[in-house]
C-alpha positions in Angstrom: 95.3 176.5 2.4 99.1 176.4 2.0 100.1 176.8 -1.6 103.4 178.4 -2.5 101.6 180.1 -5.4 99.8 182.3 -2.9 103.0 184.3 -2.5 102.3 185.8 -5.9 99.6 187.7 -4.2 102.2 189.7 -2.3 102.4 192.0 -5.3 98.7 192.8 -4.9 99.3 193.5 -1.2 102.1 195.9 -2.2 99.6 197.8 -4.2 96.9 197.8 -1.6 99.0 198.9 1.3 102.1 200.4 -0.3 103.5 202.4 2.6 103.2 199.5 5.1 104.4 196.9 2.7 107.4 199.0 1.6 108.3 199.4 5.3 107.9 195.6 5.9 110.1 194.7 2.9 112.8 197.2 4.0 112.6 195.7 7.6 112.8 192.2 6.3 115.8 193.0 4.1 117.6 194.7 6.9 116.9 192.0 9.4 118.5 189.3 7.2 121.3 191.4 5.8 125.0 190.7 6.7 125.8 192.4 10.0 127.4 191.3 13.3 125.7 187.9 12.5 126.6 186.4 9.1 123.7 185.8 6.7 124.0 182.0 6.9 123.5 182.2 10.7 120.6 184.6 10.4 119.0 182.3 8.0 119.5 179.3 10.3 117.9 181.3 13.0 115.0 182.1 10.7 114.6 178.4 9.9 114.4 177.5 13.6 111.9 180.3 14.2 109.8 179.3 11.2 109.7 175.7 12.4 108.6 177.0 15.8 105.9 179.2 14.3 105.1 176.4 11.8 104.8 178.8 8.8 105.3 176.6 5.7 106.1 179.7 3.6 108.8 180.8 6.0 110.2 177.3 6.4 110.6 177.0 2.6 111.9 180.5 2.0 114.4 180.5 4.8 115.5 176.9 4.2 116.3 177.9 0.6 118.0 181.1 1.7 120.1 179.2 4.4 121.2 176.7 1.7 122.1 179.6 -0.7 124.2 181.0 2.1 126.0 177.7 2.5 124.1 175.9 5.2 124.4 172.1 5.2 121.8 169.4 6.0 123.5 169.0 9.3 123.2 172.7 10.2 119.6 172.8 9.2 118.8 169.7 11.4 120.8 171.2 14.3 118.8 174.5 13.9 115.6 172.4 13.9 116.7 170.6 17.1 117.3 173.9 18.8 113.8 175.0 17.9 112.4 171.6 19.1 114.4 171.9 22.4 113.0 175.4 23.1 109.4 174.2 22.4 109.9 171.3 24.6 111.5 173.4 27.3 108.6 175.8 27.3 106.3 172.9 28.0 108.5 171.7 30.8 108.9 175.1 32.5 105.2 175.9 32.1 104.4 172.6 33.7 105.5 174.3 37.0 102.3 176.4 36.8 100.3 173.1 37.0 101.9 172.0 40.3 100.4 172.9 43.6 102.6 174.9 46.1 
């Protein structure tokens, strides 16, 4: 199912739902633009989120973008470990629901 070539179909989607897709692209661009948080940090956040949501397209795109913004292997791995920590933490805290009072 995952094939990076599928992203070429985004242009078709732009034509099929132009108003919504235009709004999406504007939002995406604004969300990752330089602001109070530098672009490199935003892309590292995006890598961590992509790993958590397990979207292979997002992992690839944001990993590439993070590296273009100057992210190192160590920073990518630390972002991944933050994502892993939160996923594990969610399991630990949700385990409290399984305990009897």
